[in-house]
C-alpha positions as CSV (number, residue, x, y, z in Angstrom):
1,M,0.0,0.0,0.0
2,S,1.4,3.4,-1.0
3,F,2.5,5.6,1.9
4,S,1.4,8.7,0.0
5,R,-2.2,7.5,0.4
6,V,-2.3,9.0,3.9
7,W,-2.1,12.4,2.2
8,T,-5.1,14.5,3.2
9,R,-6.2,16.9,0.4
10,G,-5.6,20.5,1.1
11,L,-3.7,20.3,4.4
12,S,-0.6,18.2,3.9
13,R,2.1,17.1,1.5
14,V,3.9,13.8,1.4
15,Y,7.3,13.0,0.0
16,M,8.6,9.5,0.4
17,D,8.2,9.1,4.2
18,D,8.2,12.8,5.1
19,I,5.0,14.7,5.8
20,I,4.5,18.4,6.2
21,V,1.2,19.9,7.5
22,F,0.3,23.5,6.9
23,S,-2.5,25.6,8.4
24,R,-3.7,29.2,8.7
25,S,-4.0,29.2,12.5
26,K,-3.0,27.2,15.6
27,Q,-6.5,26.0,16.1
28,E,-6.8,24.9,12.5
29,H,-3.3,23.3,12.7
30,G,-4.4,21.2,15.7
31,E,-7.5,20.0,13.8
32,H,-5.3,19.1,10.8
33,L,-2.9,17.2,12.9
34,V,-5.8,15.2,14.4
35,Q,-7.0,14.3,10.9
36,L,-3.5,13.3,9.8
37,L,-2.9,11.1,12.8
38,R,-6.2,9.4,12.3
39,R,-5.2,8.7,8.7
40,L,-1.9,7.2,9.8
41,K,-3.7,5.0,12.4
42,E,-6.1,3.9,9.7
43,F,-3.3,2.7,7.5
44,G,-1.4,1.1,10.5
45,L,1.5,3.6,10.3
46,K,3.6,5.0,13.1
47,V,5.6,8.2,13.4
48,S,9.0,8.6,15.0
49,R,8.7,10.8,18.1
50,E,12.4,11.9,17.7
51,K,11.8,13.1,14.2
52,T,8.5,14.7,14.7
53,M,7.9,18.5,15.4
54,F,4.6,20.2,16.0
55,F,3.4,23.8,15.8
56,Q,6.7,25.1,14.3
57,P,6.7,28.6,12.9
58,L,9.6,27.6,10.5
59,V,10.7,24.3,9.1
60,K,13.3,22.9,6.7
61,F,11.8,20.6,4.2
62,L,13.4,19.0,1.1
63,G,15.9,21.7,0.6
64,Y,13.6,24.6,1.4
65,V,12.8,26.7,4.4
66,V,9.0,27.2,4.9
67,S,7.5,29.8,7.2
68,E,4.4,32.0,7.4
69,L,6.3,34.5,5.2
70,G,6.7,32.1,2.3
71,I,9.4,29.8,1.1
72,H,13.1,30.3,0.4
73,P,16.1,28.0,-0.3
74,D,17.8,26.2,2.6
75,L,21.0,28.2,3.2
76,G,22.9,24.9,3.9
77,K,22.1,23.8,0.3
78,V,22.9,27.2,-1.1
79,E,26.3,27.1,0.6
80,A,27.0,23.9,-1.3
81,I,26.1,25.7,-4.6
82,K,28.1,28.8,-3.6
83,N,31.3,26.6,-3.2
84,L,30.5,24.5,-6.2
85,Q,33.6,23.8,-8.4
86,V,32.9,22.9,-12.0
87,R,34.3,19.6,-13.0
88,V,35.4,19.2,-16.6
89,G,33.2,16.8,-18.6
90,L,29.5,16.0,-19.2
91,K,29.0,14.5,-15.8
92,G,30.3,17.7,-14.1
93,V,28.1,20.0,-16.2
94,R,25.0,17.9,-15.5
95,S,25.8,18.0,-11.8
96,V,26.0,21.8,-11.9
97,M,22.7,22.1,-13.8
98,G,21.0,19.6,-11.5
99,L,21.8,21.8,-8.5
100,I,20.9,25.1,-10.1
101,N,17.6,23.7,-11.7
102,F,16.5,22.5,-8.2
103,Y,16.0,26.1,-7.3
104,R,14.9,27.4,-10.7
105,R,11.6,28.8,-9.2
106,F,13.7,31.4,-7.5
107,L,15.8,32.4,-10.5
108,P,14.4,34.8,-13.1
109,C,14.9,34.0,-16.8
110,L,17.1,31.0,-15.8
111,A,16.6,29.2,-19.2
112,D,18.1,32.2,-21.0
113,R,21.0,32.8,-18.6
114,M,22.0,29.1,-18.4
115,E,21.3,28.2,-22.1
116,R,24.9,27.5,-22.9
117,W,25.2,25.2,-19.9
118,N,22.2,23.3,-21.0
119,H,23.6,23.1,-24.5
120,L,26.7,21.4,-23.1
121,T,24.7,18.5,-21.6
122,K,24.2,17.2,-25.1
123,K,26.7,14.5,-26.0
124,V,27.4,15.6,-29.6
125,V,28.6,19.2,-28.9
126,K,32.1,20.5,-28.5
127,F,32.9,20.8,-24.8
128,E,34.0,24.4,-23.9
129,I,33.3,26.5,-20.8
130,T,33.5,30.2,-21.6
131,N,33.9,33.2,-19.3
132,D,30.3,34.2,-20.1
133,M,29.1,30.8,-18.9
134,L,31.1,31.2,-15.6
135,K,29.5,34.7,-15.2
136,S,26.0,33.1,-15.6
137,L,26.9,30.6,-13.0
138,D,28.1,33.3,-10.6
139,W,24.9,35.2,-11.2
140,A,22.9,32.2,-10.1
141,K,25.0,31.7,-7.0
142,E,24.8,35.3,-6.0
143,H,21.0,35.4,-6.5
144,L,20.5,32.4,-4.3
145,C,22.8,33.7,-1.6
146,R,20.5,36.7,-1.3
147,E,17.8,34.4,0.2
148,P,15.1,35.1,-2.4
149,L,11.7,34.8,-0.8
150,L,8.6,33.6,-2.6
151,R,5.3,34.3,-1.0
152,F,2.4,31.9,-0.9
153,P,-0.4,32.8,-3.3
154,D,-3.4,34.5,-1.8
155,L,-6.4,33.3,-3.9
156,T,-8.5,36.2,-2.8
157,K,-6.1,38.7,-4.5
158,Q,-5.5,39.5,-8.1
159,F,-2.5,37.8,-9.8
160,V,-0.1,39.6,-12.1
161,V,1.8,37.7,-14.8
162,T,4.8,39.5,-16.3
163,T,6.4,37.8,-19.4
164,D,9.7,38.2,-21.1
165,A,10.4,36.8,-24.6
166,R,14.1,36.6,-25.3
167,Q,16.1,35.3,-28.3
168,V,16.5,31.7,-26.9
169,A,14.0,31.5,-24.1
170,L,10.7,32.6,-22.5
171,G,10.5,33.9,-19.0
172,A,7.6,34.7,-16.7
173,L,7.0,36.1,-13.2
174,L,3.9,35.5,-11.1
175,S,3.2,38.1,-8.5
176,Q,0.5,39.7,-6.5
177,L,0.0,43.3,-5.2
178,D,-0.6,44.2,-1.5
179,H,0.0,47.1,0.8
180,L,3.8,46.3,0.8
181,G,4.1,46.2,-3.0
182,D,4.8,43.3,-5.2
183,R,4.6,39.8,-3.6
184,L,6.7,37.5,-5.7
185,V,5.1,34.1,-6.0
186,A,7.1,32.2,-8.7
187,F,9.5,32.6,-11.6
188,A,9.3,30.3,-14.6
189,S,11.3,30.0,-17.8
190,R,12.1,27.6,-20.6
191,K,14.0,27.4,-23.9
192,H,12.1,28.0,-27.2
193,V,11.1,24.8,-28.8
194,R,10.4,26.4,-32.2
195,R,11.3,29.8,-33.7
196,V,7.6,30.6,-34.2
197,E,7.2,30.7,-30.4
198,I,9.2,33.9,-30.3
199,Q,6.7,35.5,-32.7
200,C,3.8,34.4,-30.7
201,H,5.0,36.1,-27.5
């Protein structure tokens, strides 16, 4: 029986054998925890007391830090990216791209900035790391080190989608406006599949 079947729609997320429960208030959180524990009992599953935390204002989960303010990269993971040394060869480049792409939601126009790196992951191309590529990598490192914060979407407020069509990629920013200004919700980008896509945007 799949462990993920204990997932209760709208109040928790399950990854492998890790569960995170989120709520809008302490009272609601208590109710959500009761529901989850009942589901665990229903499936005959137990939790480790040593690995369990309740009513936390901030938690680290799967490489992210989640709080009432929003979500940002785990600084421990970012430190590993900051100190990343590029190894020569296809495996080394794929390792770099794997780490950077993990946090792509925090990086604006990533597909455009890292296009040459992605190109190197193909086996039939000439392998060459240029100064411009190293600058792009440094940009990604520096941006992540600033602890970029993405806010949780508020479904009662209007969304703003800002798009950016570049020569090799499309970029987009999802945000919302409140009394503090722009609330960044997510970045997205991808390389053009066909030239006609540039004309359509």
